[in-house]
LUMLO-361889 format. One record per atom (N, C-alpha, C, CB): residue number from 1; residue in three letters; atom name; x, y, z. Coordinates in Angstrom, 1 decimal. Glycine has a CB too. Example, Ala and Ser with C-alpha at 12.3 -4.5 7.8 and 13.67 -1.06 7.14 Angstrom:
<gudrens>
     i    aa   at       px       py       pz
     1   ALA    N     13.2     -5.7      7.8
     1   ALA   CA     12.3     -4.5      7.8
     1   ALA    C     13.2     -3.3      7.8
     1   ALA   CB     11.3     -4.5      9.0
     2   SER    N     12.8     -2.2      7.1
     2   SER   CA     13.7     -1.1      7.1
     2   SER    C     12.9      0.0      7.9
     2   SER   CB     14.1     -0.6      5.7
</gudrens>
This chain:
<gudrens>
     i    aa   at       px       py       pz
     1   UNK    N    -96.1    -15.1     19.4
     1   UNK   CA    -97.3    -14.8     18.5
     1   UNK    C    -97.2    -13.5     17.9
     1   UNK   CB    -98.6    -14.9     19.4
     2   UNK    N    -97.4    -13.5     16.6
     2   UNK   CA    -97.2    -12.3     15.8
     2   UNK    C    -98.5    -11.4     15.8
     2   UNK   CB    -96.9    -12.6     14.4
     3   UNK    N    -98.2    -10.1     15.8
     3   UNK   CA    -99.3     -9.1     15.6
     3   UNK    C    -99.5     -8.8     14.2
     3   UNK   CB    -99.0     -7.8     16.4
     4   UNK    N   -100.3     -7.8     14.0
     4   UNK   CA   -100.7     -7.4     12.6
     4   UNK    C   -100.5     -5.9     12.5
     4   UNK   CB   -102.1     -7.8     12.2
     5   UNK    N    -99.7     -5.4     11.6
     5   UNK   CA    -99.5     -4.0     11.4
     5   UNK    C   -100.8     -3.3     11.1
     5   UNK   CB    -98.4     -3.7     10.3
     6   UNK    N   -100.8     -2.0     11.4
     6   UNK   CA   -102.0     -1.2     11.1
     6   UNK    C   -102.4     -1.1      9.7
     6   UNK   CB   -101.9      0.1     11.8
     7   UNK    N   -103.7     -1.1      9.4
     7   UNK   CA   -104.2     -0.7      8.1
     7   UNK    C   -105.3      0.3      8.2
     7   UNK   CB   -104.6     -2.0      7.3
     8   UNK    N   -105.3      1.3      7.4
     8   UNK   CA   -106.3      2.3      7.5
     8   UNK    C   -107.7      1.8      7.0
     8   UNK   CB   -105.9      3.6      6.6
     9   UNK    N   -108.7      2.0      7.8
     9   UNK   CA   -110.1      1.7      7.5
     9   UNK    C   -110.8      2.9      6.9
     9   UNK   CB   -110.8      1.2      8.8
    10   UNK    N   -110.4      4.1      7.4
    10   UNK   CA   -111.0      5.3      6.9
    10   UNK    C   -110.0      6.3      6.9
    10   UNK   CB   -112.3      5.7      7.8
    11   UNK    N   -109.8      7.0      5.8
    11   UNK   CA   -108.8      8.1      5.8
    11   UNK    C   -109.5      9.4      5.3
    11   UNK   CB   -107.6      7.7      4.9
    12   UNK    N   -108.9     10.5      5.6
    12   UNK   CA   -109.5     11.8      5.2
    12   UNK    C   -109.5     12.0      3.7
    12   UNK   CB   -108.8     12.9      5.9
    13   UNK    N   -110.3     13.0      3.2
    13   UNK   CA   -110.3     13.3      1.8
    13   UNK    C   -109.0     14.1      1.5
    13   UNK   CB   -111.5     14.2      1.4
    14   UNK    N   -108.7     14.3      0.2
    14   UNK   CA   -107.5     15.0     -0.1
    14   UNK    C   -107.6     16.5      0.2
    14   UNK   CB   -107.1     14.8     -1.6
    15   UNK    N   -108.8     17.1      0.2
    15   UNK   CA   -108.9     18.5      0.5
    15   UNK    C   -110.2     18.7      1.2
    15   UNK   CB   -108.9     19.3     -0.8
    16   UNK    N   -110.3     19.7      2.1
    16   UNK   CA   -111.5     20.0      2.8
    16   UNK    C   -111.5     21.5      3.1
    16   UNK   CB   -111.6     19.3      4.1
    17   UNK    N   -112.6     22.2      2.6
    17   UNK   CA   -112.8     23.6      2.9
    17   UNK    C   -113.8     23.6      4.0
    17   UNK   CB   -113.2     24.4      1.6
    18   UNK    N   -113.7     24.6      4.8
    18   UNK   CA   -114.6     24.8      5.9
    18   UNK    C   -114.8     26.2      6.3
    18   UNK   CB   -114.2     23.9      7.1
    19   UNK    N   -115.8     26.6      7.0
    19   UNK   CA   -116.0     27.9      7.4
    19   UNK    C   -115.7     28.1      8.9
    19   UNK   CB   -117.5     28.4      7.1
    20   UNK    N   -115.5     29.3      9.3
    20   UNK   CA   -115.2     29.6     10.7
    20   UNK    C   -116.4     29.3     11.6
    20   UNK   CB   -114.8     31.1     10.8
    21   UNK    N   -117.6     29.3     11.0
    21   UNK   CA   -118.8     29.0     11.8
    21   UNK    C   -118.9     27.5     12.1
    21   UNK   CB   -120.0     29.5     11.2
    22   UNK    N   -118.5     26.7     11.1
    22   UNK   CA   -118.8     25.2     11.2
    22   UNK    C   -117.6     24.5     11.7
    22   UNK   CB   -119.2     24.7      9.9
    23   UNK    N   -116.4     24.9     11.4
    23   UNK   CA   -115.2     24.1     11.7
    23   UNK    C   -115.2     22.9     10.8
    23   UNK   CB   -115.2     23.6     13.2
    24   UNK    N   -114.4     21.9     11.2
    24   UNK   CA   -114.2     20.7     10.3
    24   UNK    C   -113.8     19.5     11.2
    24   UNK   CB   -113.2     20.9      9.2
    25   UNK    N   -114.2     18.3     10.7
    25   UNK   CA   -113.7     17.1     11.3
    25   UNK    C   -113.1     16.2     10.2
    25   UNK   CB   -114.9     16.3     12.0
    26   UNK    N   -111.8     15.9     10.4
    26   UNK   CA   -111.1     15.0      9.5
    26   UNK    C   -111.1     13.6     10.0
    26   UNK   CB   -109.6     15.5      9.2
    27   UNK    N   -111.8     12.7      9.3
    27   UNK   CA   -111.9     11.3      9.9
    27   UNK    C   -110.6     10.5      9.6
    27   UNK   CB   -113.0     10.6      9.2
    28   UNK    N   -110.3      9.6     10.6
    28   UNK   CA   -109.3      8.6     10.4
    28   UNK    C   -109.5      7.4     11.3
    28   UNK   CB   -107.9      9.2     10.6
    29   UNK    N   -109.5      6.2     10.8
    29   UNK   CA   -109.5      5.1     11.7
    29   UNK    C   -108.7      3.9     11.1
    29   UNK   CB   -111.0      4.6     12.0
    30   UNK    N   -108.2      3.1     11.9
    30   UNK   CA   -107.3      2.0     11.5
    30   UNK    C   -107.5      0.8     12.3
    30   UNK   CB   -105.8      2.4     11.5
    31   UNK    N   -107.1     -0.4     11.8
    31   UNK   CA   -107.2     -1.6     12.6
    31   UNK    C   -105.8     -2.3     12.6
    31   UNK   CB   -108.3     -2.6     12.1
    32   UNK    N   -105.6     -3.2     13.5
    32   UNK   CA   -104.4     -3.9     13.6
    32   UNK    C   -104.3     -4.6     14.9
    32   UNK   CB   -103.1     -2.9     13.5
    33   UNK    N   -103.3     -5.4     15.2
    33   UNK   CA   -103.1     -6.1     16.4
    33   UNK    C   -101.7     -6.0     16.9
    33   UNK   CB   -103.5     -7.6     16.2
    34   UNK    N   -101.5     -5.3     18.0
    34   UNK   CA   -102.4     -4.6     18.9
    34   UNK    C   -103.1     -3.4     18.2
    34   UNK   CB   -101.8     -4.2     20.2
    35   UNK    N   -104.2     -3.0     18.8
    35   UNK   CA   -105.0     -1.8     18.3
    35   UNK    C   -104.0     -0.6     18.1
    35   UNK   CB   -106.1     -1.5     19.2
    36   UNK    N   -104.0     -0.1     16.9
    36   UNK   CA   -103.1      1.0     16.6
    36   UNK    C   -103.5      2.3     17.3
    36   UNK   CB   -103.1      1.3     15.1
    37   UNK    N   -102.5      3.1     17.5
    37   UNK   CA   -102.7      4.5     18.1
    37   UNK    C   -102.7      5.4     16.9
    37   UNK   CB   -101.6      4.8     19.2
    38   UNK    N   -103.7      6.4     16.9
    38   UNK   CA   -103.8      7.3     15.8
    38   UNK    C   -103.3      8.7     16.3
    38   UNK   CB   -105.2      7.4     15.3
    39   UNK    N   -102.4      9.3     15.5
    39   UNK   CA   -101.9     10.6     15.7
    39   UNK    C   -102.0     11.4     14.4
    39   UNK   CB   -100.4     10.6     16.3
    40   UNK    N   -101.8     12.7     14.5
    40   UNK   CA   -101.8     13.5     13.3
    40   UNK    C   -100.5     14.3     13.2
    40   UNK   CB   -103.0     14.5     13.3
    41   UNK    N   -100.1     14.4     11.9
    41   UNK   CA    -98.9     15.2     11.7
    41   UNK    C    -99.1     16.2     10.6
    41   UNK   CB    -97.7     14.4     11.4
    42   UNK    N    -98.3     17.3     10.6
    42   UNK   CA    -98.3     18.2      9.5
    42   UNK    C    -97.5     17.7      8.3
    42   UNK   CB    -97.8     19.6      9.9
    43   UNK    N    -97.6     18.4      7.2
    43   UNK   CA    -96.9     18.0      6.0
    43   UNK    C    -95.4     17.8      6.2
    43   UNK   CB    -97.1     19.0      4.8
    44   UNK    N    -94.8     18.6      7.0
    44   UNK   CA    -93.4     18.5      7.3
    44   UNK    C    -93.0     17.4      8.3
    44   UNK   CB    -92.9     19.8      7.8
    45   UNK    N    -94.0     16.6      8.7
    45   UNK   CA    -93.8     15.5      9.7
    45   UNK    C    -93.8     15.9     11.1
    45   UNK   CB    -92.4     15.0      9.4
    46   UNK    N    -94.0     17.2     11.4
    46   UNK   CA    -94.1     17.6     12.8
    46   UNK    C    -95.5     17.3     13.4
    46   UNK   CB    -93.7     19.1     13.0
    47   UNK    N    -95.6     17.0     14.7
    47   UNK   CA    -96.9     16.6     15.2
    47   UNK    C    -97.9     17.7     15.1
    47   UNK   CB    -96.7     16.1     16.6
    48   UNK    N    -99.1     17.4     14.8
    48   UNK   CA   -100.2     18.4     14.8
    48   UNK    C   -100.9     18.3     16.2
    48   UNK   CB   -101.3     18.1     13.7
    49   UNK    N   -100.2     18.8     17.2
    49   UNK   CA   -100.6     18.7     18.6
    49   UNK    C   -101.8     19.6     18.8
    49   UNK   CB    -99.5     19.1     19.5
    50   UNK    N   -102.5     19.4     19.9
    50   UNK   CA   -103.7     20.1     20.3
    50   UNK    C   -103.4     21.6     20.5
    50   UNK   CB   -104.3     19.5     21.6
    51   UNK    N   -104.3     22.4     20.0
    51   UNK   CA   -104.2     23.8     20.2
    51   UNK    C   -105.5     24.2     20.9
    51   UNK   CB   -104.0     24.7     18.9
    52   UNK    N   -105.5     24.5     22.2
    52   UNK   CA   -106.8     24.7     23.0
    52   UNK    C   -107.8     25.6     22.2
    52   UNK   CB   -106.4     25.3     24.3
    53   UNK    N   -109.0     25.1     22.1
    53   UNK   CA   -110.0     25.9     21.4
    53   UNK    C   -110.0     25.9     19.9
    53   UNK   CB   -110.0     27.2     21.9
    54   UNK    N   -108.9     25.4     19.3
    54   UNK   CA   -108.8     25.4     17.9
    54   UNK    C   -108.6     24.0     17.2
    54   UNK   CB   -107.7     26.3     17.5
    55   UNK    N   -107.7     23.2     17.8
    55   UNK   CA   -107.4     21.9     17.2
    55   UNK    C   -107.3     20.8     18.2
    55   UNK   CB   -106.1     22.0     16.3
    56   UNK    N   -108.0     19.7     18.0
    56   UNK   CA   -108.0     18.6     19.0
    56   UNK    C   -108.2     17.3     18.3
    56   UNK   CB   -109.0     18.8     20.1
    57   UNK    N   -107.9     16.2     19.0
    57   UNK   CA   -108.1     14.9     18.4
    57   UNK    C   -109.1     14.1     19.2
    57   UNK   CB   -106.8     14.1     18.4
    58   UNK    N   -110.1     13.5     18.6
    58   UNK   CA   -111.1     12.7     19.3
    58   UNK    C   -110.6     11.3     19.6
    58   UNK   CB   -112.4     12.7     18.4
    59   UNK    N   -111.3     10.7     20.5
    59   UNK   CA   -110.9      9.3     20.8
    59   UNK    C   -111.1      8.4     19.7
    59   UNK   CB   -111.8      8.8     22.0
    60   UNK    N   -111.9      8.7     18.7
    60   UNK   CA   -112.1      7.8     17.5
    60   UNK    C   -111.0      8.1     16.4
    60   UNK   CB   -113.5      8.0     16.9
    61   UNK    N   -110.1      9.0     16.7
    61   UNK   CA   -109.0      9.2     15.8
    61   UNK    C   -109.2     10.4     14.9
    61   UNK   CB   -108.8      8.1     14.9
    62   UNK    N   -110.4     11.0     14.9
    62   UNK   CA   -110.6     12.2     14.0
    62   UNK    C   -109.9     13.4     14.5
    62   UNK   CB   -112.1     12.5     14.0
    63   UNK    N   -109.5     14.2     13.6
    63   UNK   CA   -108.9     15.5     13.9
    63   UNK    C   -110.0     16.6     13.8
    63   UNK   CB   -107.7     15.9     13.0
    64   UNK    N   -110.2     17.3     14.9
    64   UNK   CA   -111.2     18.3     14.9
    64   UNK    C   -110.7     19.7     14.9
    64   UNK   CB   -112.1     18.1     16.2
    65   UNK    N   -111.1     20.5     13.9
    65   UNK   CA   -110.8     21.9     13.8
    65   UNK    C   -112.1     22.7     14.3
    65   UNK   CB   -110.3     22.4     12.4
    66   UNK    N   -112.0     23.3     15.4
    66   UNK   CA   -113.2     23.9     16.0
    66   UNK    C   -113.6     25.1     15.3
    66   UNK   CB   -113.0     24.2     17.5
    67   UNK    N   -114.9     25.5     15.4
    67   UNK   CA   -115.3     26.8     14.8
    67   UNK    C   -114.5     27.9     15.6
    67   UNK   CB   -116.9     27.0     15.0
    68   UNK    N   -114.3     29.0     14.9
    68   UNK   CA   -113.5     30.1     15.4
    68   UNK    C   -113.9     31.4     14.9
    68   UNK   CB   -112.0     29.8     15.0
    69   UNK    N   -113.5     32.5     15.6
    69   UNK   CA   -113.7     33.8     15.2
    69   UNK    C   -112.6     34.3     14.4
    69   UNK   CB   -114.0     34.8     16.4
    70   UNK    N   -112.8     35.4     13.6
    70   UNK   CA   -111.7     35.8     12.7
    70   UNK    C   -110.4     36.2     13.5
    70   UNK   CB   -112.2     37.1     11.9
    71   UNK    N   -110.6     36.7     14.7
    71   UNK   CA   -109.4     37.0     15.5
    71   UNK    C   -108.6     35.8     16.0
    71   UNK   CB   -109.8     37.8     16.8
    72   UNK    N   -109.2     34.6     15.9
    72   UNK   CA   -108.6     33.4     16.3
    72   UNK    C   -107.9     32.7     15.1
    72   UNK   CB   -109.5     32.4     16.9
    73   UNK    N   -108.1     33.2     13.9
    73   UNK   CA   -107.5     32.5     12.7
    73   UNK    C   -106.0     32.4     12.8
    73   UNK   CB   -107.9     33.3     11.4
    74   UNK    N   -105.5     31.2     12.5
    74   UNK   CA   -104.1     30.9     12.5
    74   UNK    C   -103.8     30.1     11.3
    74   UNK   CB   -103.6     30.2     13.8
    75   UNK    N   -102.9     30.7     10.4
    75   UNK   CA   -102.6     30.0      9.2
    75   UNK    C   -102.1     28.6      9.4
    75   UNK   CB   -101.6     30.8      8.4
    76   UNK    N   -101.3     28.4     10.4
    76   UNK   CA   -100.7     27.1     10.7
    76   UNK    C   -101.7     26.0     11.1
    76   UNK   CB    -99.6     27.2     11.7
    77   UNK    N   -102.9     26.5     11.5
    77   UNK   CA   -103.9     25.5     11.9
    77   UNK    C   -105.0     25.4     10.8
    77   UNK   CB   -104.6     26.0     13.2
    78   UNK    N   -105.4     26.6     10.3
    78   UNK   CA   -106.6     26.6      9.5
    78   UNK    C   -106.3     26.6      8.0
    78   UNK   CB   -107.4     27.9      9.7
    79   UNK    N   -105.1     26.8      7.5
    79   UNK   CA   -104.8     26.6      6.1
    79   UNK    C   -103.5     25.8      6.1
    79   UNK   CB   -104.6     28.0      5.4
    80   UNK    N   -103.7     24.5      6.3
    80   UNK   CA   -102.5     23.6      6.5
    80   UNK    C   -102.8     22.3      5.8
    80   UNK   CB   -102.2     23.5      8.0
    81   UNK    N   -101.7     21.5      5.8
    81   UNK   CA   -101.8     20.1      5.2
    81   UNK    C   -101.4     19.1      6.3
    81   UNK   CB   -100.9     20.0      4.0
    82   UNK    N   -102.4     18.2      6.5
    82   UNK   CA   -102.2     17.2      7.6
    82   UNK    C   -102.2     15.8      7.0
    82   UNK   CB   -103.3     17.3      8.6
    83   UNK    N   -101.7     14.8      7.8
    83   UNK   CA   -102.0     13.4      7.5
    83   UNK    C   -102.1     12.7      8.8
    83   UNK   CB   -100.8     12.8      6.7
    84   UNK    N   -102.9     11.6      8.7
    84   UNK   CA   -103.1     10.8      9.9
    84   UNK    C   -102.1      9.6      9.9
    84   UNK   CB   -104.6     10.2     10.0
    85   UNK    N   -101.6      9.3     11.1
    85   UNK   CA   -100.6      8.2     11.3
    85   UNK    C   -101.1      7.2     12.3
    85   UNK   CB    -99.2      8.8     11.8
    86   UNK    N   -101.2      5.9     11.8
    86   UNK   CA   -101.6      4.8     12.7
    86   UNK    C   -100.4      4.0     13.0
    86   UNK   CB   -102.8      4.0     12.0
    87   UNK    N   -100.1      3.7     14.3
    87   UNK   CA    -99.0      3.0     14.6
    87   UNK    C    -99.3      2.0     15.7
    87   UNK   CB    -97.8      3.9     15.0
    88   UNK    N    -98.6      0.8     15.7
    88   UNK   CA    -98.6     -0.1     16.8
    88   UNK    C    -97.2     -0.7     16.9
    88   UNK   CB    -99.7     -1.2     16.6
    89   UNK    N    -97.0     -1.8     17.7
    89   UNK   CA    -95.7     -2.3     17.9
    89   UNK    C    -95.2     -3.1     16.6
    89   UNK   CB    -95.7     -3.3     19.0
    90   UNK    N    -96.1     -3.3     15.7
    90   UNK   CA    -95.7     -4.1     14.5
    90   UNK    C    -95.3     -3.1     13.3
    90   UNK   CB    -96.8     -5.0     14.0
    91   UNK    N    -95.9     -2.0     13.2
    91   UNK   CA    -95.6     -1.1     12.1
    91   UNK    C    -96.3      0.3     12.2
    91   UNK   CB    -95.9     -1.7     10.8
    92   UNK    N    -96.1      1.0     11.1
    92   UNK   CA    -96.7      2.4     11.0
    92   UNK    C    -97.3      2.5      9.6
    92   UNK   CB    -95.7      3.5     11.3
    93   UNK    N    -98.4      3.1      9.5
    93   UNK   CA    -99.0      3.5      8.2
    93   UNK    C    -99.5      4.9      8.2
    93   UNK   CB   -100.2      2.5      7.8
    94   UNK    N    -99.3      5.6      7.1
    94   UNK   CA    -99.7      7.0      7.0
    94   UNK    C   -100.8      7.2      6.0
    94   UNK   CB    -98.5      7.9      6.8
    95   UNK    N   -101.7      8.1      6.2
    95   UNK   CA   -102.7      8.4      5.2
    95   UNK    C   -102.2      9.3      4.1
    95   UNK   CB   -104.0      9.0      5.9
    96   UNK    N   -103.0      9.5      3.1
    96   UNK   CA   -102.7     10.6      2.1
    96   UNK    C   -102.7     11.9      2.8
    96   UNK   CB   -103.6     10.5      0.9
    97   UNK    N   -102.2     12.9      2.2
    97   UNK   CA   -102.2     14.3      2.7
    97   UNK    C   -103.6     14.9      2.5
    97   UNK   CB   -101.1     15.1      2.1
    98   UNK    N   -104.1     15.6      3.5
    98   UNK   CA   -105.3     16.4      3.3
    98   UNK    C   -105.0     17.8      3.5
    98   UNK   CB   -106.4     15.9      4.3
    99   UNK    N   -105.4     18.7      2.6
    99   UNK   CA   -105.2     20.1      2.7
    99   UNK    C   -106.5     20.8      3.2
    99   UNK   CB   -104.7     20.7      1.3
   100   UNK    N   -106.4     21.4      4.3
   100   UNK   CA   -107.6     22.1      4.8
   100   UNK    C   -107.4     23.6      4.5
   100   UNK   CB   -107.8     21.9      6.3
   101   UNK    N   -108.6     24.2      4.2
   101   UNK   CA   -108.6     25.7      3.9
   101   UNK    C   -109.8     26.3      4.7
   101   UNK   CB   -108.7     25.9      2.4
   102   UNK    N   -109.5     27.1      5.7
   102   UNK   CA   -110.6     27.7      6.4
   102   UNK    C   -110.7     29.2      6.1
   102   UNK   CB   -110.3     27.5      7.9
</gudrens>
């Protein structure tokens, strides 16, 4: 029995500005059979892994950039380009790039 490759239901905007007080949430969701796993990568294809207190992924697939103080600013986290990747055993689909500027 065949599955269905992932398709994006919701993808992030192409650009998002945010302030250190508010942080940002980049949405991403996908469907497929079996249910796709959502991960995030940077523009160069490397994984946008969790950075404690600064960057995390929610169970719904959203990438969360937490509010931060000026001493916590990191260019590789807060002024970067990301994309969401949905994958299952049938295939992989990637969102457009989103540039965040904090």
